[in-house]
C-alpha positions in Angstrom: -14.9 14.0 9.6 -12.4 11.1 10.0 -10.5 11.1 13.3 -6.7 11.1 12.4 -6.0 8.7 15.3 -8.4 6.0 13.9 -6.8 6.5 10.5 -3.3 5.7 11.9 -4.8 2.7 13.7 -6.3 1.4 10.4 -2.9 1.8 8.8 -1.2 -0.3 11.5 -3.9 -3.0 11.1 -3.2 -3.0 7.3 0.6 -2.7 6.9 0.9 -4.3 3.5 0.4 -1.8 0.7 0.3 -1.7 -3.0 2.1 1.4 -4.4 2.1 2.9 -7.8 5.1 4.7 -9.1 4.2 8.1 -10.5 5.4 8.6 -14.1 8.5 10.8 -14.4 9.1 10.8 -10.7 10.8 9.0 -7.9 7.7 9.2 -5.8 5.0 6.6 -5.4 1.5 6.7 -4.0 -0.4 4.1 -1.9 -3.2 2.5 -3.9 -4.5 0.0 -1.4 -3.8 -1.4 2.1 -4.1 -5.0 3.2 -3.7 -7.0 6.4 -1.9 -9.9 4.8 0.7 -10.1 2.1 -1.1 -12.8 0.1 -4.2 -10.5 -0.2 -2.0 -7.7 -1.5 -0.3 -10.0 -4.0 -3.7 -11.3 -5.3 -4.9 -7.7 -5.7 -1.6 -6.8 -7.5 -2.2 -9.5 -10.1 -5.7 -8.1 -10.8 -4.2 -4.6 -11.1 -1.4 -5.7 -13.4 -3.8 -7.5 -15.7 -6.2 -4.5 -15.8 -3.5 -1.9 -16.2 -0.6 -3.4 -18.1 2.5 -1.3 -18.3 1.8 0.5 -15.0 4.4 -0.1 -12.3 3.0 -1.4 -9.0 4.8 -2.8 -6.0 3.8 -4.7 -2.8 5.6 -3.5 0.2 5.5 -3.3 4.0 4.6 0.2 5.2 6.9 0.7 8.1 6.1 4.5 8.4 3.4 3.7 11.0 5.1 0.7 12.6 5.2 1.4 16.4 8.0 -1.2 16.8 10.4 0.8 14.6 13.0 2.8 16.6 
């Protein structure tokens, strides 16, 4: 079983995420996490070429940012 504390720690280590917008919804889901934006953008290019027409976005996941007040 995965310790929830270690999972949050991993999220803080990898704050850049690729999200996929769910069809017919305002919601999105996290596809992958990355430590650096350039890594996320490289992976995004692969996803877009593999799944054309699917909406993906690279963004900073501030939900687990300990510096947010």
